[in-house]
C-alpha positions as CSV (number, residue, x, y, z in Angstrom):
1,X,-0.6,75.1,147.1
2,X,-0.2,78.7,146.2
3,X,2.5,80.8,147.7
4,X,3.0,84.5,147.7
5,X,3.5,85.6,144.2
6,X,2.0,82.5,142.5
7,X,2.2,78.7,142.5
8,X,4.8,76.8,144.5
9,X,6.0,74.9,141.4
10,X,9.0,73.2,143.1
11,X,6.7,72.0,145.9
12,X,4.0,70.9,143.5
13,X,6.5,69.1,141.3
14,X,8.0,67.2,144.3
15,X,4.5,66.2,145.4
16,X,3.5,65.1,141.9
17,X,6.7,63.4,140.8
18,X,7.9,61.9,144.0
19,X,4.7,61.7,146.1
20,X,2.3,60.6,143.4
21,X,4.9,59.0,141.1
22,X,3.7,60.9,138.1
23,X,5.9,61.2,135.0
24,X,6.9,64.8,134.1
25,X,4.6,64.5,131.0
26,X,1.6,63.4,133.1
27,X,2.4,66.1,135.7
28,X,2.3,68.9,133.2
29,X,-0.9,67.7,131.5
30,X,-2.8,68.1,134.8
31,X,-4.7,71.2,135.7
32,X,-4.1,72.7,139.1
33,X,-7.5,71.5,140.2
34,X,-6.7,67.9,139.1
35,X,-3.4,68.0,141.0
36,X,-5.1,69.4,144.1
37,X,-7.6,66.6,144.0
38,X,-5.0,63.9,143.5
39,X,-3.0,65.4,146.5
40,X,-6.1,65.4,148.7
41,X,-6.1,69.1,149.1
42,X,-9.7,69.3,148.0
43,X,-10.9,66.2,149.7
44,X,-13.5,68.1,151.8
45,X,-14.6,67.3,155.4
46,X,-13.7,64.0,156.9
47,X,-16.2,61.7,158.6
48,X,-18.5,63.0,161.3
49,X,-16.9,62.3,164.7
50,X,-18.8,62.1,168.0
51,X,-17.0,65.3,169.1
52,X,-18.1,67.1,166.0
53,X,-21.7,65.9,166.4
54,X,-21.7,67.1,170.0
55,X,-20.4,70.5,168.8
56,X,-23.2,70.7,166.2
57,X,-25.8,69.7,168.8
58,X,-24.6,72.6,171.1
59,X,-24.7,75.0,168.2
60,X,-28.1,73.8,166.9
61,X,-30.1,72.4,169.8
62,X,-33.4,70.8,169.3
63,X,-36.2,73.1,170.6
64,X,-39.5,72.0,171.9
65,X,-42.2,72.2,169.2
66,X,-44.7,74.9,169.5
67,X,-48.4,74.3,168.6
68,X,-47.8,75.9,165.1
69,X,-44.7,73.6,164.5
70,X,-46.4,70.3,165.4
71,X,-47.1,68.1,162.5
72,X,-50.8,67.7,161.6
73,X,-52.4,64.3,162.2
74,X,-52.9,62.2,159.2
75,X,-56.2,62.7,157.4
76,X,-57.5,59.2,158.5
77,X,-56.8,60.0,162.1
78,X,-58.6,63.4,161.8
79,X,-61.6,61.7,160.2
80,X,-61.7,59.1,163.0
81,X,-61.6,61.7,165.6
82,X,-64.5,63.6,164.0
83,X,-66.5,60.4,163.6
84,X,-65.9,59.5,167.3
85,X,-67.1,63.0,168.3
86,X,-70.2,62.7,166.2
87,X,-71.1,59.3,167.9
88,X,-70.5,60.9,171.3
89,X,-72.8,63.8,170.4
90,X,-75.5,61.3,169.3
91,X,-75.3,59.3,172.5
92,X,-76.3,62.4,174.5
93,X,-79.4,63.2,172.4
94,X,-82.7,61.9,173.8
95,X,-81.2,61.2,177.2
96,X,-83.1,64.2,178.7
């Protein structure tokens, strides 16, 4: 939208008046940011395509988890494991 030395007013006016069908009064009431939004210049990224997803996967590959990165087991599962271990220890007592 900007050109060397400032704004491209003729181009912006053509886009606003002809392209968007604005009246001159409506055009001149807009801020540059509002006009840019209406023209789609600030629309942001488009939808994620398969090709873009593959590019991202190459840039940021999934790495195998190390022991420190593995999520901890839920507390109920930890309690169950400790209870099972206590029962196994008790089974061995008195078998001598």
